[in-house]
N, C-alpha and C positions, 0 to 999 in steps of 0.2 A: 228732728226736734226730740229736746229732751222733755221728760215729764217732771214735773214739779211737785212736790209732796209738800203741802203745807201742813205744818203741826197742828196737831188737834186743838192746842190752847188758843192759836191764832184763828184757826175755823170756827171754834164756839164763840170768840169775839166779834168775828167779822160777820158770820153767818155764811151760808152756803153758796148763795148767789155772789157774795162779796169776794169769798174765797176764790171763786172761780174767775170772776173778772180779775183780780188780783194775780192770780197765775197766767191769766191769757196776757196780762199786761208785762209780767216779767218774760213771758215767752217773746213776745213782741220786741221788747227791748233786746233780748239775747240774739234775737234773728236779725234786728237791724246793726247789731253790734258785730255780729259775723259777717253780715253783708259788707259793712265798712271795712272790716280788716281784709276782707278779700279784695275788695277795690283797692286799698292801700297797696296790698302785697302785688296784685296785676301791675298797678302804675310803677312801683319800684322795679319789677322783672323787666318791663317794658323798658323802662329807662336805662336799665342795666344792660339789657339786650341790646340797644340801639348802640351804647357806649362800645360793647365787646365788639359789634359786627363793624363799626366804623374804624376800630383799632385793626380788626382782622383784614379789611379792605386794604389800609395802608401797607400794612405787612404783606400782603398779596402782590400789590403793585410793586413794592420794592423788589420783593422776591422776582418778580416778572422781569424787572429791568436787570437784576444780577444774571438772571438765566440768558437772557439776550446778549449780555456781555460776554459771557463765558461762551457761548454758542458761536459768537464770532470769533473768539479766540480760538475754539476748536476748528472752525473752518479753516482760519488761517494756518494751523498747524497741519491740517490735513492736506491742504494746497500746498505747503512746504514740504511735505512728506512726498507727495506724487511728483515734485519737481526733481527731489532727491532720488527717488526711484527711477524714473525716466534717464537721469543722468548716468544711474550705474548701470542700467539696461544698455544705452548705447556704448559705454566703456566695455561691457561684456561682449556685445555684437562685434565691436571694432577687434577685440582680443580674439575673438572666434574667427572673425574673418581673416586676421593676419596668420592665424595657427592653421587655418585651412589653405591659404595660400602658400605658407611655406612647406606642408605636406605635400601639397600638390606639385610644388617646384622640385621637392627632394624625390618625388615619385618619378617626374617626368626627366629629370637630369640623368637618372639611373637608367 
């Protein structure tokens, strides 16, 4: 709380007791104004916070949906790659088996 210094000329006209009462009145008015200003600021802050948090929730839900779609695409890609690798593994094994059979026949014939 701030201290109010009442000028001497006003203090002489009002007297000491009235000057103290006047200072007290000004302090009370100042305190009330501060409380009102704080209450208004709190109300604005809470309203803004609600708006921003609502917007963030919507954005998070949108990102969550996009993430699910991308994960499904990734799963499909991984599945396709697995199938492709298995296909090439079988081709390699068939080639290796054919090569081994050819080597064995070559060695057995001689």
